[in-house]
N, C-alpha and C positions, 0 to 999 in steps of 0.2 A: 394291709400289705405286709407280707412276710419279710423277714430280714434279708432273704435272698432275692427279693423283688418279685415274687410270685403274686398272683392276684389276691384280692381281698384286703381288708383293713388290718393293719398290724396292731394288735393290742400291746400296750406297754406293760408287759407282765413278766419280762425276763428277770432273772436274779441279778441283783446289783453286783458290780465288781467288788472284790474284797477291799474294804477301806473302813476305818473307824467310823462308827455312826454317831459318836458323841465325843466331846472334848475331854481329854484326860483329866482325872480329878486333880484339883489343886491349881490348874492353869486358869489365869484370868486375862482377859483382853486388856492391853495397856493403852489402846487408843480410845477415842471418844465412842461412846455407846451409840450404835446406829438404831434408828427406829425400825419397826417391823416393815414399814413401807419401803424403806431404803434397802433392807435385806432382800425383800421380795423382788424389787426392781433390779438389784445387782445380780441375783441368781438368774432371773429371766434373761438378762442381757448376756450372761455367760453362756447360757444354753443356746441362744440365738447365734452368737458368734461361733460357738463350737459347731453348730449345725451347718453353717455356711462353709466353715473350714473343711469339714468332712465331705461335703458335697463337692467342693472344688478339688480336693485331693483324691477322693475315692470314687466319685461319681454317685449317682442315685442308687445303683444296685449294691455298691459297696458301703453305703452308709446305713447304719442301724442305730436304733435308739440306745443300745449299749455303748457303742463307740462315742456317740454324742455325750451321753451321761458321763463317761469316763473322762472325756476331754474337758467337759465343763466343770468337773469336780463337784457334782451335786448328788444328792441322794435320789433314790428311785422315787420316793414320795414327792420330793420337790419337783422332779421332772413331770410326774403325773399331775401334780397340782396345776402346772402351767399348760401342759399340752397332753391331751388324752390319747393322741395317736401320732404315728410317724408322719402321716400326711399333713395334719394341721401344724405340726412342729416345723417341717421343712418349708412349707408354704409361708408360714409366718416369718421364718428366718430370712428368706430371700426377699420377701416383700418389705419387711421392716427396714432392712439394711439399704435396699434400693431407694425407698422413699426418703430415708434420712440423708443419705449421701447425695442423692440427686437434688432434692429440694432444699435441704438445710445447709449441708456442708459443701455442696458443689455449685451448680449453676446459680442458684438464688443468692449465694453468698459471695459470688465472684465479683472482683472489681472490674467494672466495664466502663469504657469511655462514654461520656455523655453524647446522646444522639445528636444534640444540636451542634456539638463541637467536632465530632468525628464519627459520622454515621457508618462509614465503611469499616473503620477500626472496631466499632462496637459489634458489628456483625461478625467480623473475623474472630473476635474473642468469644462470642457466643458459640460459634461453630466449634472452636477449639475446646471450650469447656464441655460442650455436649459430647464431643468425641472422646474426651478423657474418661467419661463415665462408662464407656463400653470396654474398658480394659480393667475394670474393678472386679474383685472376687464375686460380688453379688450378681454381676452379669452372667458369669459362668455357672453360678449356682442356679440361676433362673433357667439357663439353657438345659441343665440336667433335668430340671423339673418339666420343662416343655416337652422334651424328648420322651421322658418316661410317661407323661400324661397321655400320650397318643394311644397307648395300649393299656392304660390303667384307669378304669372308670372312677375308682374312689379318689385317686389323686386329681384327676381332671375335674371332678365335682368340687374339690376343695380349692383348686387353682383358679378356675375360670372367674368366679366373682372377685377374688383377690386381684387378679390381673386387670380386671376392668377398673377396680378402684385405683390401682397404681397408675394405670394409663391415664385416668382422669387427673390424678395429682400431678403427673409429669407434664401433661398438656397445660395445666393451670400455671405451672412454673414457667413454661415456655411463653405463655401468653403474657406473663408479667414482665419478662425481659424483652419481649418483642412488643410491648404495649403501644409504642408509637405506630406500629404497622397493623394493628388489629383491624382497622377499617379498610386495609388494602384488599382488593379482590383476590390477589394471589396468596395472601397469607396462609389460609388453611392448607393449600397445596404445598407451600414451602414447609410448613410445620411437619406434615406427614412425610414429605420427601426426606427430610433430615432424619426423622426417627426411623423410618423403615430402611432407608439407605444405609445408615450407620449400623443398624442391627445386622443387616445382611452382610456387610463387609466385615464386621467384627467376628462373625461366625467363622470366617475362613481362617482366622488366627488360631483356631483350635487345632488345626492340622498344618498350618503354615505360619509359624510365629515369625514376626518381623518387627521393625521399629514403627510404633504407632505414629510418632511425630513426623515421619517422612512419607506417610501413606499418600499417594497421589490423589486419592479421593478427597482429601481435606481441602486442597486448593479448588477442586471442582465444586464441592459443596459451597464454599465461600463465594465463588464466582456466580453460581446459579442463584444463590440467595440474594446477592446484591442486584443481579440483573432483574429478578422478579419483584423485589420490594422497593428498590430505589428509583425505578423508572417511572413510578406513579407520581 
């Protein structure tokens, strides 16, 4: 994939932006010395965060490996070490952030009422937490990739298996919070209805921004979920 979005796989071979490649002589770190593994993990995280930010701000066509490298503040060699192409970098960025925020920091970590004490309140909170994930930067980064992949075979090849893995992880998280209803006949339908419905509504915010908290679909999702799961 070229920097301007043309077809093909973009090699990471551009010249690095001008920046010192080594620490000036005589300067020493005053903090605790980090291990090589910590430095590698930190630089990878900076690259992923920078890639998501560039996707959200500039779109897929406006995001290049040079802009990501400059934003992350890493050397060309470090970027190449982690991600050999633009496609693998951008897919990894969106997928990693989505999996982390949805599964770890989001729904899985939310405080939910006990199903025995307040089954309706628990469902309401699950719906609210799910909906909140569709206003996060990683959602819009993913949208940029989905759109670009329609006409970019190299990106599609990198994105499809990653999307399938992410989808499985998200469904596993939902199964955990809906554990009490897994045996309900309607549960698979409810799960897919929430995921696809929220994704579709969220897409309209790209050209019609409004308050997520007051979206009338939220009340509808809660009502349908409770009608389908609590009636059994």
